[in-house]
N, C-alpha and C positions, 0 to 999 in steps of 0.2 A: 475453667472452661469459659466463663463469662469474659475474662480478660482477653482470651484469644478471639472470641467473637467480636468484642468491642474493637480491638485493634484491627481486625480484618475489615470490619465495616468502616472504620475510620480511614484506613488506607484506601479503600474503594472510593469513598467520598472525596478524599483529597485528590486522588488520581483523576476522578471525573471533573473536578474543578480545574485542575491544571491543564488537562488535555481533554477537551470536550469530544474529540473524535480521534483517538490515538491510533496510528498505524493503518489508516484506511485511505488507500489511493483511489480505488473505484474502477479497477479494470479486471478483465478476465484475460488470461494469456495462455499461449501454447508455445512449446519449444520450436525454434526455427533454426534451420541450418542449411546452407548451400555451400558451393565450392569456395566462396570468398567471405562469407558472413555467418557468424554464429550469434544468436541472441534469442529474444522472445518476440512473438507476434502478438500484437494487441487484437484480441478477438471482439471484445465488447468494452465500451466505455459507459459507465453508469451515469445517469442524470444526477445533477447536483453534487458531483464528486470533485475532488481536488484535481484529478486527471483531466476532466472536462474543462474545468476552470483554467488550467494551464495549457490547454490546446492539444492534448493527446487525442488521436482519432483512431478509429478502427482501421486495421491493416498497417498501422505504424509498426516498425521493427525497432526494438530497443536492443542495442548491441553493447552499450557501455553506460555507466552511471558515474558522474563526476570524473570522467576521463579514465575510469578503470574498466577494462574489457572483461567480459564474462564468457 
């Protein structure tokens, strides 16, 4: 049991060092669909987030990522 606890804590520690904020974009979204476009509508962009840093704004519509439509 101690080994499992040790390895779990060690993994969490290493994960925290390697990725200080893994998987956090910083937006709230809703599904969006009209006659010509399907995607997600950005409802909220959180302060000090990667999304705000890279210019995403409220009411933006994301229809593809890296050229792949969704």
